[in-house]
Rosetta silent file (secondary structure, phi, psi, omega in degrees, C-alpha in Angstrom):
SEQUENCE: MPSKKTFEDALSQLESIVEELESGSPDLDKMLKLFEEGMQLTKFCRGQLKEVEDRISTIMKEGDKF
SCORE:     score description
SCORE:     0.000 S_00000001
   1 L     0.000  124.063 -178.552    0.001    0.003    0.002 S_00000001
   2 L   -69.233  145.212  178.796    1.577    3.314   -1.053 S_00000001
   3 L   -75.696  151.661 -179.661    2.136    5.861    1.651 S_00000001
   4 L   -73.508  134.615  179.360    0.135    9.070    1.554 S_00000001
   5 L   -70.072  135.478  177.883    2.050   12.056    0.194 S_00000001
   6 L   -99.935  162.712  175.325    2.608   14.731    2.798 S_00000001
   7 H   -56.790  -43.766 -176.757    2.818   18.475    2.308 S_00000001
   8 H   -64.473  -40.986  177.434    6.442   18.353    3.340 S_00000001
   9 H   -62.381  -45.705 -179.489    7.272   15.627    0.808 S_00000001
  10 H   -63.815  -41.266  178.879    5.553   17.531   -1.976 S_00000001
  11 H   -63.082  -41.236  179.164    7.296   20.773   -1.025 S_00000001
  12 H   -64.180  -43.253  177.330   10.667   19.023   -1.005 S_00000001
  13 H   -62.218  -42.192 -179.762    9.992   17.548   -4.463 S_00000001
  14 H   -62.388  -42.052  178.270    8.924   20.968   -5.710 S_00000001
  15 H   -63.237  -37.632  177.768   12.126   22.548   -4.399 S_00000001
  16 H   -65.819  -40.212  178.639   14.183   19.891   -6.197 S_00000001
  17 H   -63.423  -45.196  179.788   12.315   20.549   -9.442 S_00000001
  18 H   -60.574  -44.103  179.539   12.920   24.297   -9.145 S_00000001
  19 H   -61.534  -41.989 -179.437   16.646   23.730   -8.539 S_00000001
  20 H   -66.982  -41.091  178.702   16.878   21.438  -11.581 S_00000001
  21 H   -64.866  -39.834 -178.707   14.998   23.882  -13.781 S_00000001
  22 H   -70.985  -22.187 -179.729   17.167   26.792  -12.605 S_00000001
  23 H   -68.656  -22.022  178.390   20.341   24.843  -13.343 S_00000001
  24 L    75.762    4.162 -176.739   19.552   25.131  -17.049 S_00000001
  25 L   -82.688  -31.169 -177.419   20.806   21.612  -17.727 S_00000001
  26 L   -68.015  149.991  174.646   17.622   19.750  -18.716 S_00000001
  27 L   -75.210  173.742 -172.722   16.610   19.627  -22.359 S_00000001
  28 H   -59.676  -44.800  179.441   13.312   21.189  -23.452 S_00000001
  29 H   -62.174  -42.882  178.116   11.271   17.981  -23.145 S_00000001
  30 H   -64.587  -39.498  179.288   12.642   17.310  -19.677 S_00000001
  31 H   -62.422  -42.059  179.777   11.979   20.917  -18.675 S_00000001
  32 H   -64.338  -43.010  179.408    8.353   20.607  -19.803 S_00000001
  33 H   -63.408  -42.692  178.473    7.887   17.372  -17.878 S_00000001
  34 H   -64.167  -40.898  178.923    9.415   18.935  -14.751 S_00000001
  35 H   -61.138  -46.023 -179.966    7.223   22.019  -15.147 S_00000001
  36 H   -62.215  -43.421  178.435    4.076   19.870  -15.403 S_00000001
  37 H   -62.948  -41.808  177.959    5.102   17.861  -12.350 S_00000001
  38 H   -61.295  -40.220  179.216    5.822   21.076  -10.470 S_00000001
  39 H   -66.541  -38.333  176.357    2.384   22.444  -11.306 S_00000001
  40 H   -64.943  -41.935  178.155    0.751   19.261   -9.995 S_00000001
  41 H   -65.433  -38.381  178.180    2.765   19.476   -6.788 S_00000001
  42 H   -62.044  -44.079  178.999    1.834   23.165   -6.437 S_00000001
  43 H   -61.910  -42.827  178.935   -1.843   22.286   -6.787 S_00000001
  44 H   -61.253  -46.847 -178.413   -1.472   19.538   -4.170 S_00000001
  45 H   -64.464  -41.619  178.026    0.292   21.909   -1.727 S_00000001
  46 H   -62.458  -40.389  177.681   -2.305   24.634   -2.201 S_00000001
  47 H   -62.142  -43.117  178.666   -5.055   22.098   -1.520 S_00000001
  48 H   -62.511  -44.052 -179.959   -3.315   20.977    1.653 S_00000001
  49 H   -64.292  -39.392  178.836   -2.903   24.563    2.841 S_00000001
  50 H   -62.090  -42.788  177.897   -6.580   25.295    2.090 S_00000001
  51 H   -60.957  -42.031  179.500   -7.646   22.298    4.188 S_00000001
  52 H   -66.172  -43.461  177.663   -5.533   23.507    7.083 S_00000001
  53 H   -59.201  -43.811  179.625   -6.910   27.057    6.796 S_00000001
  54 H   -63.499  -41.738  178.393  -10.455   25.690    6.810 S_00000001
  55 H   -63.883  -41.146  179.449   -9.749   23.537    9.875 S_00000001
  56 H   -64.626  -42.659  179.557   -8.219   26.491   11.722 S_00000001
  57 H   -59.993  -44.037  179.397  -11.242   28.670   10.841 S_00000001
  58 H   -63.254  -43.871  179.250  -13.583   25.964   12.167 S_00000001
  59 H   -61.354  -42.545 -179.444  -11.585   25.611   15.385 S_00000001
  60 H   -64.856  -42.034  178.419  -11.590   29.375   15.892 S_00000001
  61 H   -65.063  -41.813  177.332  -15.349   29.579   15.357 S_00000001
  62 H   -64.856  -35.694  179.204  -15.964   26.714   17.759 S_00000001
  63 H   -67.390  -29.521  178.326  -13.695   28.399   20.305 S_00000001
  64 H   -69.033  -18.603 -179.071  -15.800   31.575   20.093 S_00000001
  65 L   -75.275  -19.324 -176.472  -18.824   29.601   21.358 S_00000001
  66 L   -89.117    0.000    0.000  -17.251   29.054   24.755 S_00000001
């Protein structure tokens, strides 16, 4: 059973992709593949952050009831 990707894992992968793209060494096809992968990781990270923001908002609202 594959382990669930964490925000930290995705962010680390994204940082590696950025470093590789900035190095200028990959060919155009590789750069496009890395860019697509980076966009998917960015979407995943944004989703994770949105979930956390929503949970914090809910906790704050529930805390106001006391």
